[in-house]
C-alpha positions in Angstrom: 60.2 93.3 77.0 63.9 94.3 76.7 65.8 94.2 80.0 67.3 97.5 81.3 71.0 97.5 80.3 73.6 99.7 81.8 77.2 100.4 81.2 79.5 99.7 84.2 83.2 100.0 83.9 83.1 99.7 80.1 80.9 96.6 80.1 77.1 96.1 79.5 75.2 94.7 82.4 71.5 93.9 83.2 70.3 96.1 86.0 68.5 93.3 87.8 71.6 91.0 87.6 73.8 93.8 88.8 71.6 94.2 92.0 71.7 90.4 92.5 75.5 90.3 92.0 75.9 93.1 94.6 73.7 91.2 97.0 75.6 88.0 96.5 78.9 89.7 97.0 77.7 91.4 100.2 76.3 88.2 101.6 79.4 86.0 100.8 82.0 88.6 101.8 80.3 89.7 105.0 79.4 86.1 105.9 83.0 85.0 105.4 84.3 87.9 107.5 81.9 87.3 110.4 82.4 83.5 110.4 86.2 84.0 110.2 86.1 86.6 113.0 84.0 84.3 115.2 86.3 81.4 114.7 89.6 83.2 114.8 88.9 85.1 118.1 89.2 81.7 119.9 92.4 80.7 118.1 94.4 83.9 117.9 95.7 85.5 121.1 95.3 89.1 120.0 91.7 90.2 119.0 93.1 92.8 116.6 95.1 90.2 114.7 91.9 88.0 114.6 90.0 90.9 113.1 92.8 91.5 110.6 92.8 87.9 109.5 89.1 88.0 109.3 89.3 90.9 106.9 91.6 88.9 104.7 89.0 86.1 104.7 86.4 88.7 103.8 88.5 89.9 100.8 88.7 86.3 99.6 84.9 86.2 100.1 84.6 89.2 97.8 86.5 87.3 95.1 84.3 84.3 95.7 81.2 86.4 95.4 82.5 87.8 92.1 83.2 84.3 90.8 79.7 83.2 91.8 78.1 86.2 90.1 80.2 85.7 86.9 79.1 82.1 86.8 75.4 82.9 87.3 75.1 86.0 85.1 76.6 85.7 81.6 77.8 88.8 79.6 75.1 90.7 77.8 77.3 91.9 74.9 77.5 90.4 71.4 80.8 90.8 69.7 80.5 90.9 65.9 83.7 90.6 63.9 83.7 91.5 60.2 86.3 92.2 57.6 86.6 95.9 56.8 86.3 97.0 53.2 89.8 97.3 51.7 88.8 100.6 49.9 87.8 102.1 53.3 91.0 100.9 54.9 93.0 102.5 52.0 91.0 105.7 52.5 91.9 105.8 56.2 95.6 105.5 55.3 95.3 108.3 52.8 93.6 110.5 55.4 96.2 109.7 58.0 98.9 110.7 55.5 97.1 113.9 54.6 96.7 114.8 58.3 100.0 113.7 59.8 102.4 113.4 56.8 104.6 110.4 56.0 103.4 107.2 57.7 107.0 105.8 57.9 108.3 102.4 56.8 107.5 99.0 58.0 111.3 98.2 58.1 111.6 100.8 60.9 109.2 99.0 63.2 110.3 96.5 65.9 109.6 92.8 65.3 106.9 92.8 68.0 104.9 95.5 66.2 105.3 93.7 62.8 104.0 90.5 64.5 101.0 92.4 65.9 100.2 93.9 62.5 100.3 90.4 60.9 98.1 89.1 63.7 95.5 91.8 63.0 95.8 91.3 59.2 97.0 94.8 58.7 100.6 94.1 57.6 99.6 93.5 53.9 97.6 96.7 53.9 100.6 98.8 55.1 103.0 96.9 52.9 100.9 97.5 49.8 100.5 101.1 50.8 104.2 101.5 51.3 105.0 99.9 48.0 102.3 101.8 46.0 102.1 105.0 48.0 99.0 107.2 47.6 98.9 106.1 44.0 97.7 102.7 45.1 94.6 104.2 46.7 91.5 103.9 44.5 90.3 107.2 43.1 86.8 107.0 44.8 88.4 106.7 48.2 90.4 109.9 47.8 87.2 111.8 48.5 87.3 113.1 52.0 83.6 113.5 52.4 82.7 109.8 52.1 81.6 107.3 54.7 84.5 108.1 57.0 83.3 111.5 57.8 79.7 110.4 58.6 81.0 107.8 61.1 82.9 110.3 63.3 86.0 110.9 61.2 87.1 114.3 60.1 85.9 115.6 56.7 
């Protein structure tokens, strides 16, 4: 039986674990608040200040509850990394050029952007494309009705 998975704030969670995490957060944060309020009323002269400090302790309790839940309930997502097909990448560059015009030059980019392109293994792709232009794109990738359009791209 597959558990009920939901998307919350861009992450995938198990419904049962979500309910448990909410319960843990409520118990820990409210428990910390009420214990702190009980103890601080005797130590702090002003009752309003004791309540304010207890609220701060309750906020720390929220963080502790989140940490406990994160430790108990591991993520449900599976990240799969794969190398994209070079012909598909070249086709994407060609479609970008067709839609937006000239892609610019790598020499115009700031060093931080160059470093990021290298880190993502995209620098060579753009360098080859800049050197060869659209002529460097294989002929079969110039078709605009290929796999790109079926996966959400524009035909």
